[in-house]
Each structure stands twice: as C-alpha cells, then as structure tokens.
N, C-alpha and C positions, 0 to 999 in steps of 0.2 A: 443619373439614372441608375447607377449601380451596375451598369453593364460593363464588362471588361473591355479594355482597349483593343484586345485582339478581336472580339466580336464586333465592336464598332468599326474597326478597320475593314473587316470582312464585309460588313453592310455597305460602307462607303465605296469599297472597291467594286461592288456590283451595281452601284447607282448608275442608271443609263444616261444621266444628264438631262438638260432641259431642252425642250423643243426650240429650235432656231437660235441656240447659243452654241456656236461651233458644233452644230449637229452634223454628224457624218451621214452623207447621202450615199456614198460609195467610197471605196478606198481612195484616200487623198482628196476627196471632194466634199467640202463643207458648206453649210448654209448658216448665216448669222444674221440676226435682226438689226445689226448696226446700221443706222441711217442718219445719224447726226454726227457732227465732227467729234464730239466728246465720246460717243459710243464707238465710232470708227477707231479712234485712238486706242480705246480699251480692247477692242477686238483685234486690232493690229498687234498690240502688245502680246496677247495670248497666241495669235497665229505665228508671229515671229519666233516666239519661244518654242512652240511646237515644231516649226520648220527647222530651227537650228538644232534641236535635239535629234531630229530625224535626218539631218544633213540634206535638207531639201531647199530648193528655191521656192519662194512664195509668190503666187500669182493671185491677183484680186480681180473680181468682177463686181462692179458697183452699180446699183440702180437706186438713184435718189428717190425719196418719197415726197411727192407732190412738187409741181412746178412753182407754186406760190411760195413754198418754203425756200426754194433755191434762190429766189430774189433777195431773201434776207440772209442766207447762209453762204453765198458764193465766196465771200472774202474770208470765211472761217476755215476753209478746207486746207489752205497752206501746206503743212507738212503731214497731214493726216495719213497718207499712204506711204510715207517714207519707209524704206526697207523692203518693199515689194519689188520684185524684179520686173514685173509687168502689171499694168492696170488696164482693164477694159472697162470703160465708162459708158454705160448704155443710157438711153433716154429715161427721163423721170417717169415713175409710176404716177399716172394722173388720177386724181380723185377729188371731187368737189372743187374743181378749178374755177377761177374767175376767167370767163371766156374772153374778157377784154385784156387780159394780161398776156404779154408775149411769152411764148414757151422758149426757155433757154436751152439751146442744143448742147449735147455733151462736149463738143469741142470748145465751146465758150467757157463751160464750167472747168474744163481741164486747164484752160489758160490761167486760172486763178490758183493753181498749185504752185508751190514754191519752186518745184522742179517738174515741169510737165513732160520731160523728155521720155519717160518710161510709160506714158499713158496714151491709150488709143481710144478714139470715139468709135463705138460699135453699136450695132442694133442687136436685139435679142432675136436671133434667127439661126439658120443653118450654119452660117459662117462662124458665129460665136460658138455653136456646138462643136464644130470642127476644131476651132482654136482650143477649147477646153479639152477635147479628146487628145489633141497633140500634146498639151502640157501634161495631162495625166499619163500619157504614153512615155513621156520623158522622166516620169517619177516626181514631178513637181507637186507641191501642195497648192490646191486651188480653193480659195475661200470666196464665196459669193455673198455679198452684203446687200441686203434689201429690207425695206420696211413695209412694203405693200402687202395687200391682202390677196384675194382671189385674182388670178390672172397676173400675178407678179413674177419676178425672177425666181422666187422660191418655188412657186407652183410649176413654172417652166422646167426648173431643174429636176423636180420630182418626176415630171412627165417624160423628160428626155433621158434621164440618167439612172433613176432608181430602178432596181430590178428585183 
C-alpha cells in the first residue's frame, strides 16, 4: 500500500477486534463464539495466553449449540478445556431440535472430558451470575463460549454484565 509500518501499526493498534471473538464485555469477562471442539481449542489457546500474560486463572463458561449436535460431538470434547481452573457447563442452546431426540444434560457431557474434575454442571441463572461475579472479584479471567443466537449465553452476559 505504500503506507509506513509506523502508520499501519497505529491503525492495527486501534482495531477494536471482532464481535464474539474474545470480545470484552467488561474487565476480565469475555464472550467468544467457540462452540465446536476445534473452535474451543483455538479460543482456549488464545485465552490461556492472555491469562498467563496477566497472571490470571482462566475460568470458562460453556453453552453448547444445539442438542442434536451434541449427540455427534460428545466424544470429541476430550481435552478441549484443559488449562482452565474451572469450567461451568450449562445446558445446550436449543434451536431446530428433533423433539424425539433425548436432550443430553451438562453432567453427562462433562463425563466425556478427559478430566472432568474441574467442571461443574450449572444452569444459566442467578447462581451462575454470582459464580461469575465471584471469579471476577478474585481477578480471574472469565471466558464465556457459546454459539447461540437470541436468548443465548452471549445475550444473557450482555444483559447481566454490560454496563
């Protein structure tokens, strides 16, 4: 482009980022669109690097996208969330579901992790809000991963935490 490196660096330094890709909701609280094992691993890599640079523990809240997808992916989670100090796994965001297909609860999905010891099954409610607030109060980095649309974890975060 013929633009100097200094000018390009200045432009990039002011780039606000992309919506739902480690998007800052409030200090230490992020939303990310990761909702498949491959995308979760990518988001975890970035989050772990950010947390390490800041000397923070990483806490993850995960809302799977669609129950029907979980029937195919449950054995792929394995080590996806390794490195997080705590994982809150909430029920799947339901969209265009097969009414005849059993809904897999978070506890069952957690059991498919290589190490389920750091994961808790939670609901998206006041108890989760309090848990997130407590982690933020301790200076932890909290990354919420969800792929859903309207009424998803991302919407809830914005309603409960954005000021």
